[in-house]
N, C-alpha and C positions, 0 to 999 in steps of 0.2 A: 628817219622813222620808216619802218616797213610794216605792211599788213598782209597776212596770208589768210585767205578764206579756206577753211578746211572742210566744213560740212554745211549743207543746207537741208533743212527739214523738208521731206518730200511733199508734205501737204500744206505748207505755209511758207512764209518768207523768213522764218527764224534761221539764224546763222550761228556758226561757231568758228572762231578764228583766233589768230595770235598777232598782237601788236608787239613789235620789237623796237625798243629805244636803247639809247646808250646807257641807261640805268637799269636795263633788264626787260623781261618779257611780261606781257599782260594777256591772259587768256580771256577771250570774249565769248558770250556776253559778260560784262563786268559791272559791278557796282563800286563806285568810288566814294569813300568817306570824305566829308567836307571838312577841311582844316582852315577855316576862315582867316584867322590871324596867325597862321603858322603852326597851329595845333588843332587836332580833333578834340573838341571839348571833353575834358575829364578822362582822356585816354592816353596812356603812354605809347611811345613808338613800338616798344617790344610787344605790347598787347595787340597793337594793330597788325603787326607782322605775324606773330606766333599764335595768338588766341583767336583773333578775328579773321586772319588770312587775307588781309588787304594786299593787293598787288600794286595799287596806284591810289594816290590821294590828291585832293585839290588844295590850292591856295587861292586867296582872293586879292586881286590886284588893287582894288580900291582900299581895302583895309590895310594891306601890307604897305602900300604907298604912304598912308597916313602914319602908321605905327607898325614896325619900328622905324620905317623910313628907308629910302634907297641907299643912303650912305652906310648905314649899319649892315644892310644886306650885302652890299658890295664888299665891304671890309671883311665880312664873314666868308665870302666866296660863293654867295648865292644861298637860297633858302634850303637846299639839300643839306649843306654843311651847317647852316644856322640852327636847323631843328633836328638834325641827325637822322633824316629820312633818306636812305640810300637807294630807294626804288623809284620807279617813274612817278612823275608829278605833272599835274595839269593846272594852269591858272586860267580863271575866267578874265574877262577884259575890264570888269568894273561897270559894264553897260547896264546890268540889272540893278546895281546899287544906285547908279545915277538916275535910272528910271524910277526907283523907289523914293528918291528925294524930290518928289514933284514940287513941293513948296520952296525948295532951296536950290533949284538949278535952272539954267537957261541953255537951250540948245541953239547953236548957230551953225552955219556952214563949216566954220573952222573947227568946231568941237563943242564941248560941254563945259560951261562954267558952273561950279557948284560950291556949296558951303559944307565944310566938314561937320559931321554929326557930333563931333567931339567938342570942338571949341568955336564953331561958327566961322573959322577962317576960310578965305576964298581960295579956290584951286581951279585949274584948267586942265582938262584932258582933250587932247587932239588924237586922231588916229596914229600919228607919228609918235607922240609922247607915250601912248599906251603900248606901242610896240617896244619902245626903248625901256619902259618900266618892266615889261615882262622879260625882256632880255636880261635885265639886272637881277630880277627875282630868280631866273634861271630854270623855269619849268621846261620839261621835255616837250610839252604841248601847250602852245599859246593860242588864245582866242582873239579873233578880230574884234575891233571896237564897233558896237552897234547900238541902235536905240531899241530897247525892248518895248514893243507896243502893247498897251493894255489889251486884255482879252475882249473887252467890250467896246473897243474903238470903232468909230464909224469908218466907212470905206474911204472917205476923203482923207481922214487923218492917217489911216493905215497906209495908204498909197504914198502920201507925202513922207511919212516916216521911212518907208522902204526905199524911196528915192534917195533919202539922205544916207541911210545905212549902206546902200550900194556905192554911193560916191565915197563914203568913208572906207569901205572895203578896198576899193581901188588904191587908196592912199596907204592903207595898212599893208597890202601886198607889196607895193613899191618900197616902203620903208623896210619891211621884213627882208626883202631880197637884196637890199643894199647894205644890210648890217649882218653881223655875226654874233654868235654866242661869246660872251666875255670869258667863259670858263672852259672852252676847249672841247665841248661836246655839242652834238647837233640838237637843234630845237625845230619843232614843226609848228606850222600855223594852220588852224582850222577856221575857215570862214563860217558864218552863221546864217542860216536861212530864216528870214523873218516873213512878214506878210499877214499876220493876225489870222483870222478864220476865213479869209477870202481865197477861194481856190485859184483864181487867176493870178493873184499876187503871190501866193505860195509857189505856184508853178513857175512864174517868172523868176522869183528869187532862187529857186532850186536850179533852174537852168543856168542862171548867171553864176551861181556858186560852183556848179559842176564844170563850167567852162574854164575855171581857174586852174584846175588840175592840182589842187592841194593834196597834202598827205592824208587828210581826213576832213570830214565835214560835220557841222553841228546843226541841230534844229533848235531854235530858240523861240521865245515868245509864246510858249504853251504852258498850261497849268498856271495861268495868270488871270483867271476869272472866267474863261470860256467854258461852255458845257463839255463834259468829259468826252461825249461822243464826237464833238467837233475836233477835239484834240486827236482822237484816233483817226478821224477822217483826214486831217492835215498830215499826220505822220505817214499814213498810207500813200497819200498823193505825192508827198515829197520823196519818199523812198523809191517810188517808181522812176524817179528822175536822177537822183544822186547815184554816182558810180558804185557798182556792186563790189569793186575791188578795193574800196577805201572804207575805213571804219566810219560809222555813223553814231553821233553822240546826241542824245536827247537831253537837253539841259534842264536840271531842276525838277525832274520827275522821278519818283513821286511815291504814291502808295504802292504796296506790293502788287496789287492787281493791275495798276497802271503799267508797272514794269513788265509784267508777264504779257499783257496785251501788246505793248510796244515791241517786245522781243519777237512776238509772233509776226509783227509787221516789218521786221528787218532792222531793228535798232540794236546796236552793239554795246553802247556805253551809257551809263546812268550816274547821276549824283542827286543827292537830296539831303536837306538838313533834318528831315522828318525822324530818322532813327534816333538821333541824339536829342533833338529838341523835344519830341514827344516822350522819349524815355525820361528826360529830366522832369516831365510833368506826370510821370507815373503810368504811361501807356506802353505796354509790352507787346511786341509782335511775335507770334509763335507759329509753328507749323500747324497748330490746331485752331488758331484764331487769335483775337485781340483781347488782352486783359487790361482792365483798369485797376492798377494795384492799390488805389485808394479805397476800393470797394470793401465793404464789411465782409464779404464772402471769403476773402483771402486771409482774414485775421488769424484763424487757427488752422490754416492749410500748411502742413509741414512737409509737403511733397516738394521735390525740386522745382525750380522755376520752369524748366522744361526737361522732361525725361530724356529726350533725344536731342537736346540742344547742341550747338556747335562749339560753345565756349566753356572754359573751366567754371565760369560763374554759374552756369545752368545747373550743374550737379552739386556745386559746393554750397549754394544758398537755397533756402526754402522760400516759397511764396510769402509765408507769414513774416519771415525776417525782412524780405525786401519791402513788403508793405509797411512794416514798422519803420524802417529807415526813411522811406519816402514821406511818411506822415509826420515824422519829426524833423524833416528837412536836413537829414544827415547827408553830408557830401558823399559818403560811400554808396548810398542808395542811388545817387545820380550816376556814379561811376559804373555800378553794376548794371543798371538799366541801359546805359549807353553801350557798354561792351556787348551785352546780350543782343540788343537791337541791331547793332552794326554786324555782329556775327551772323544774325539771321538774314539780313539783306545780302551780305556777301555770299552766304550759302545759297540763297535763292537763285542768284545769277549763275553760280557754279553748277547748281543742280539742273537748271535749265539747259546749260551747255551739255551735261551728260545725256539728257533726254533728246536733245537735238542730234547728238552724235549717234545715239542708239536708234533714232528714227521713230520714237514714240512720244514726241513732244506734245502733240495736240491733246491726247488723253490725259497726260500728266498735268498739263496746264489747266484744263477744266477742273480737275480734282483740286488742284492747289488754289484756284480762285475761290472755290466754294469754301475751302478751309480758311484762307487768310482774310476773308471778309466776314467771318463769323465772330460774333461778340460772345465771349465766354463769361 
């Protein structure tokens, strides 16, 4: 994997670059749609490519390990061939899912024992096993196994958690370096900076991650319950330390305004389930603000979903029609909402890139934050 930094905003740390993988290029900043179980919910691959404009998507190690399982993925030749996505792909490590199974998991020095959310069966993830699983899934970018610390953790817990994450990281790196992709193309490993909301822990974690010299680096454990301003503070602190010539990935963030603020602070890559999850619940993100499609006000509004939207669904369907579909729980409504929201998120990152390149990112960002936080 290669990363070229092409432009930096003169008045902030916002950056524009290009990540090159064996499955193609990714222009940054970039928003990556989440394909948890090998598909982005309710969206075809051709829609992701052609209508939404996605350049890279995610797969989830925990979910893919459970279903369809490693045997099927290996027989298929990896997830790219299994789901017909021929562009770059990133997999998370399963650390966040294990974190969310608080009642059904146990962390030890060796790894994490957890119960499947599907049938209660017991499983074990070690750093080595997580590297092996991601090799089989075949993502272009793999994530190190970590513990995602809750945003409200006390200092003692956060430090103990970081200690464990750093020991696990060392084992991940060792396993990654002694193995190869089973499919003949290169895979990259991103370590993850943890440390909760404590500056000294975040600084220590970032310095440790930077010393590894990986192809890129991730910032985890944010947007998990901490105040938003703390999230921005931690991103700023970490990005002062992480190498400038490597891409930086802020995991699981977030709202459109969070993405814009993080871009200003030097983040290159984003993912979040919000566009599809909120879309399925009738929330539509637009360039003018947020619409709740269940509201009565859209009942007889026959104007397009978004006049200057980025996807074919924006001009093809009216607000009234989308509201009707969502209120009667019609599957097409969920699909339209998901396509629209993903296209908006992908557009937002690409538009940020244009303004970084043009040198007027700051003014555009302020205007966009006012727009995207408005309730329509």
